C-alpha positions as a Markdown table, in Angstrom:
| # | Residue | x | y | z |
|---|---|---|---|---|
| 1 | Met | 54.0 | 82.8 | -2.9 |
| 2 | Pro | 55.0 | 79.1 | -1.4 |
| 3 | Arg | 52.1 | 76.7 | -1.0 |
| 4 | Leu | 52.2 | 73.4 | 1.0 |
| 5 | Gln | 51.8 | 69.6 | -0.9 |
| 6 | Ala | 51.4 | 66.5 | 0.8 |
| 7 | Asp | 50.6 | 63.1 | 0.1 |
| 8 | Ala | 47.7 | 61.8 | 2.8 |
| 9 | Asp | 46.8 | 57.6 | 2.2 |
| 10 | Pro | 43.3 | 58.1 | 0.3 |
| 11 | Asn | 42.3 | 55.0 | 3.0 |
| 12 | Leu | 43.4 | 56.4 | 5.8 |
| 13 | Trp | 42.4 | 60.4 | 5.4 |
| 14 | Val | 39.5 | 62.4 | 3.8 |
| 15 | Pro | 41.7 | 65.9 | 2.7 |
| 16 | Val | 39.0 | 68.6 | 4.0 |
| 17 | Thr | 40.9 | 71.2 | 2.1 |
| 18 | Glu | 38.8 | 70.5 | -0.9 |
| 19 | Ser | 36.4 | 69.3 | -0.1 |
| 20 | Leu | 33.0 | 71.7 | -1.3 |
| 21 | Gly | 29.1 | 71.4 | -0.9 |
| 22 | Leu | 27.5 | 69.3 | 1.0 |
| 23 | Arg | 29.4 | 66.4 | 0.6 |
| 24 | Gly | 32.1 | 67.4 | 2.3 |
| 25 | Arg | 29.8 | 69.2 | 5.4 |
| 26 | Arg | 30.3 | 66.4 | 7.6 |
| 27 | His | 34.6 | 66.1 | 7.6 |
| 28 | Arg | 34.5 | 69.9 | 7.6 |
| 29 | Lys | 31.9 | 70.0 | 10.8 |
| 30 | Ala | 33.9 | 67.4 | 12.6 |
| 31 | Ala | 37.3 | 69.3 | 11.9 |
| 32 | Ile | 36.7 | 72.4 | 13.2 |
| 33 | Arg | 35.2 | 71.3 | 15.9 |
| 34 | Met | 37.9 | 69.5 | 17.0 |
| 35 | Leu | 40.4 | 72.5 | 16.3 |
| 36 | Leu | 38.2 | 74.3 | 18.1 |
| 37 | Thr | 37.9 | 72.4 | 21.1 |
| 38 | Gln | 41.4 | 72.5 | 21.2 |
| 39 | Ala | 42.2 | 75.9 | 21.0 |
| 40 | Asn | 39.4 | 76.5 | 23.8 |
| 41 | Gly | 41.3 | 73.8 | 25.9 |
| 42 | Ala | 44.6 | 75.9 | 25.3 |
| 43 | Leu | 43.2 | 79.0 | 26.7 |
| 44 | Gly | 41.3 | 77.1 | 29.4 |
| 45 | Ala | 38.3 | 77.2 | 28.4 |
| 46 | Ser | 35.9 | 75.3 | 30.1 |
| 47 | Thr | 33.8 | 72.5 | 28.4 |
| 48 | Gly | 30.5 | 74.2 | 29.2 |
| 49 | Ser | 29.1 | 77.6 | 29.7 |
| 50 | Ala | 27.7 | 79.1 | 33.3 |
| 51 | Thr | 24.5 | 78.5 | 32.1 |
| 52 | Gly | 25.6 | 74.9 | 31.7 |
| 53 | Gly | 25.3 | 75.3 | 27.5 |
| 54 | Pro | 28.0 | 74.2 | 24.6 |
| 55 | Arg | 31.4 | 76.0 | 24.2 |
| 56 | Pro | 31.4 | 77.2 | 20.5 |
| 57 | Gly | 34.0 | 74.1 | 19.5 |
| 58 | Ser | 30.7 | 71.7 | 19.2 |
| 59 | Gly | 27.8 | 73.6 | 18.1 |
| 60 | Val | 26.3 | 75.9 | 15.8 |
| 61 | Ala | 29.9 | 77.5 | 15.3 |
| 62 | Ala | 31.4 | 74.7 | 13.8 |
| 63 | Trp | 28.5 | 74.2 | 11.4 |
| 64 | Ala | 28.8 | 77.7 | 10.5 |
| 65 | Met | 32.1 | 77.7 | 9.9 |
| 66 | Ser | 32.2 | 74.3 | 7.8 |
| 67 | Gln | 29.7 | 76.5 | 5.3 |
| 68 | Ala | 32.8 | 78.8 | 4.9 |
| 69 | Ala | 36.0 | 76.9 | 5.4 |
| 70 | Pro | 36.1 | 75.9 | 1.7 |
| 71 | Phe | 36.6 | 79.6 | 0.7 |
| 72 | Leu | 38.6 | 80.2 | 3.2 |
| 73 | Met | 40.6 | 77.4 | 2.2 |
| 74 | Arg | 40.8 | 78.1 | -1.3 |
| 75 | Lys | 41.5 | 81.7 | -0.5 |
| 76 | Ala | 44.4 | 80.4 | 2.1 |
| 77 | Ala | 46.0 | 78.9 | -2.1 |
| 78 | Gly | 47.5 | 75.8 | -0.6 |
| 79 | Arg | 49.0 | 77.6 | 2.7 |
| 80 | Val | 46.8 | 75.3 | 4.8 |
| 81 | Leu | 46.1 | 72.0 | 4.3 |
| 82 | Val | 43.1 | 69.9 | 6.8 |
| 83 | Trp | 42.4 | 65.7 | 7.0 |
| 84 | Val | 40.7 | 64.1 | 9.0 |
| 85 | Trp | 40.3 | 60.2 | 9.9 |
| 86 | Lys | 38.3 | 58.7 | 7.4 |
| 87 | Ser | 36.9 | 55.5 | 9.5 |
| 88 | Asp | 35.9 | 58.4 | 11.9 |
| 89 | Pro | 36.2 | 61.9 | 11.1 |
| 90 | Glu | 35.7 | 62.7 | 15.1 |
| 91 | Leu | 38.9 | 60.5 | 15.8 |
| 92 | Val | 42.1 | 62.8 | 14.4 |
| 93 | Val | 42.1 | 66.1 | 12.6 |
| 94 | Ile | 45.6 | 67.2 | 10.6 |
| 95 | Met | 45.8 | 70.4 | 10.2 |
| 96 | Ala | 49.3 | 72.0 | 8.1 |
| 97 | Gln | 50.0 | 75.8 | 7.3 |
| 98 | Ile | 52.9 | 77.5 | 5.9 |
| 99 | Gln | 53.4 | 81.2 | 7.4 |
| 100 | Gln | 55.7 | 83.9 | 7.2 |
| 101 | Ala | 58.3 | 84.2 | 9.8 |
| 102 | Thr | 57.6 | 87.8 | 10.8 |
| 103 | Asn | 59.2 | 89.1 | 14.1 |
| 104 | Asp | 55.7 | 88.8 | 16.0 |
| 105 | Leu | 55.3 | 85.8 | 15.1 |
| 106 | Arg | 58.6 | 84.5 | 16.7 |
| 107 | Ala | 58.2 | 86.6 | 19.5 |
| 108 | Ala | 54.6 | 84.6 | 20.2 |
| 109 | Arg | 56.3 | 81.3 | 19.5 |
| 110 | Ala | 59.1 | 82.0 | 22.4 |
| 111 | Met | 56.5 | 83.0 | 24.7 |
| 112 | Met | 54.5 | 79.7 | 24.2 |
| 113 | Pro | 54.4 | 77.8 | 27.6 |
| 114 | Met | 57.4 | 75.9 | 28.8 |
| 115 | Glu | 55.9 | 72.4 | 28.3 |
| 116 | Tyr | 56.5 | 73.5 | 24.4 |
| 117 | Asp | 59.9 | 73.0 | 24.8 |
| 118 | Asp | 60.0 | 69.5 | 25.6 |
| 119 | Thr | 60.6 | 68.8 | 22.2 |
| 120 | Glu | 62.5 | 65.9 | 20.0 |
| 121 | Ser | 63.9 | 66.0 | 16.5 |
| 122 | Phe | 61.2 | 65.1 | 13.6 |
| 123 | Arg | 63.1 | 63.9 | 10.1 |
| 124 | Asn | 61.0 | 65.0 | 7.0 |
| 125 | Pro | 62.9 | 64.4 | 3.3 |
| 126 | Tyr | 61.8 | 67.5 | 2.2 |
| 127 | Leu | 62.0 | 70.1 | 4.7 |
| 128 | Gly | 65.0 | 68.5 | 6.8 |
| 129 | Val | 64.7 | 67.7 | 10.3 |
| 130 | Gly | 62.4 | 70.1 | 12.4 |
| 131 | Glu | 60.9 | 70.2 | 15.7 |
| 132 | Lys | 57.8 | 67.6 | 17.1 |
| 133 | Leu | 55.8 | 67.7 | 20.4 |
| 134 | Glu | 53.9 | 65.0 | 21.1 |
| 135 | Met | 51.1 | 65.6 | 24.0 |
| 136 | Ala | 49.3 | 61.9 | 24.8 |
| 137 | Leu | 48.1 | 63.4 | 28.1 |
| 138 | Pro | 48.0 | 67.1 | 28.8 |
| 139 | Ser | 47.9 | 68.2 | 31.9 |
| 140 | Asp | 44.5 | 70.1 | 31.1 |
| 141 | Pro | 42.2 | 67.5 | 30.8 |
| 142 | Arg | 40.1 | 69.4 | 28.9 |
| 143 | Thr | 42.7 | 69.1 | 26.4 |
| 144 | Pro | 42.6 | 66.5 | 23.8 |
| 145 | Pro | 46.0 | 64.7 | 23.0 |
| 146 | Phe | 47.4 | 66.5 | 19.9 |
| 147 | Ala | 51.0 | 66.3 | 18.5 |
| 148 | Thr | 52.9 | 69.4 | 16.6 |
| 149 | Tyr | 55.6 | 69.6 | 14.4 |
| 150 | Thr | 57.5 | 72.7 | 13.3 |
| 151 | Trp | 60.0 | 73.8 | 10.9 |
| 152 | Asp | 61.7 | 77.4 | 10.7 |
| 153 | Thr | 62.9 | 77.4 | 6.8 |
| 154 | Gly | 64.4 | 81.0 | 8.0 |
| 155 | Ser | 61.4 | 82.9 | 5.9 |
| 156 | His | 58.6 | 80.6 | 7.1 |
| 157 | Phe | 57.4 | 78.1 | 9.2 |
| 158 | Val | 55.6 | 74.9 | 8.6 |
| 159 | Thr | 53.6 | 73.8 | 11.3 |
| 160 | Val | 51.2 | 71.0 | 11.7 |
| 161 | Thr | 48.7 | 70.1 | 14.4 |
| 162 | Ala | 47.5 | 67.0 | 14.8 |
| 163 | Val | 44.2 | 66.8 | 17.6 |
| 164 | Cys | 43.0 | 63.4 | 18.7 |
| 165 | Ser | 39.2 | 63.3 | 20.6 |
| 166 | Asp | 40.7 | 60.0 | 22.6 |
| 167 | Arg | 43.4 | 59.6 | 24.8 |
| 168 | Glu | 43.3 | 55.7 | 24.8 |
| 169 | Arg | 43.4 | 55.9 | 21.0 |
| 170 | Phe | 46.1 | 58.2 | 20.1 |
| 171 | Gly | 49.0 | 56.3 | 20.7 |
| 172 | Thr | 47.3 | 53.8 | 17.8 |
| 173 | Val | 47.1 | 56.9 | 15.5 |
| 174 | Val | 49.8 | 59.0 | 15.9 |
| 175 | Gly | 52.1 | 56.6 | 13.3 |
| 176 | Ser | 50.1 | 57.5 | 10.7 |
| 177 | Ile | 50.1 | 61.1 | 11.2 |
| 178 | Asp | 54.2 | 61.1 | 11.0 |
| 179 | Asp | 53.3 | 59.2 | 7.8 |
| 180 | Val | 51.4 | 62.5 | 6.5 |
| 181 | Val | 53.5 | 64.3 | 7.8 |
| 182 | Arg | 56.9 | 63.2 | 5.9 |
| 183 | Thr | 55.2 | 64.1 | 2.6 |
| 184 | Leu | 55.1 | 67.4 | 3.7 |
| 185 | Arg | 56.5 | 69.7 | 1.3 |
| 186 | Val | 57.1 | 73.3 | 0.2 |
| 187 | Val | 56.6 | 74.3 | -3.8 |
| 188 | Asp | 56.2 | 77.9 | -5.2 |
| 189 | Asp | 55.4 | 79.2 | -8.4 |
| 190 | Val | 59.0 | 80.2 | -10.0 |
| 191 | Ala | 60.2 | 78.9 | -12.6 |
| 192 | Ile | 63.3 | 76.5 | -12.9 |
| 193 | Gly | 65.7 | 79.4 | -14.2 |
| 194 | Glu | 63.2 | 82.5 | -13.6 |
| 195 | Ala | 65.5 | 83.2 | -10.3 |
| 196 | Pro | 69.3 | 82.5 | -11.3 |
| 197 | Gly | 70.4 | 84.1 | -8.2 |
| 198 | Val | 68.6 | 81.3 | -5.9 |
| 199 | Leu | 70.9 | 78.1 | -4.7 |
| 200 | Arg | 68.6 | 75.9 | -3.8 |
| 201 | Ile | 70.1 | 72.8 | -1.5 |
| 202 | Asp | 68.6 | 69.4 | -0.7 |
| 203 | Pro | 67.7 | 69.3 | 3.1 |
| 204 | Lys | 69.1 | 65.9 | 3.0 |
| 205 | Asn | 72.6 | 66.8 | 2.8 |
């Protein structure tokens, strides 16, 4: 089964995927809250309820999900990787995932808003040339700045979503996000010689 690996600089990033117990709870909670906030913004959700209460991205839901996240991540068996900015876990979160390229997923990607068509080429030495979308100033002010990266391997989609909580600081961290994404690679459990009918081609060629 294919899974992801990456080499994030430990001086800049804290891996959330492998954090368990109380030690990693703060980073898990920050990462989940930011991802939920971006999801709420993308769906046009307001930052507060009709009574002025908090949305799920910043309250009990984020805490509850932070408790379950390590086990969900472990069950994902390397198909999901998450990091937060070490010096300020509330500032940036990166989530990488690999998904089977089903017809439903391809259809869903084809129906994404037009603003998602404004991509640029992004080269990864392991995955080849993919697409990058950088949204420093999303049209909806409730949506935090983000960057997405996508590779279509034919059988799977490799996607990375990086969300920043501060529009003014997004430009100062996006380079470090790029550095992490360039180390992303897909590995599997097939031993060399186990599947002689498979021809592996270096994406750099």
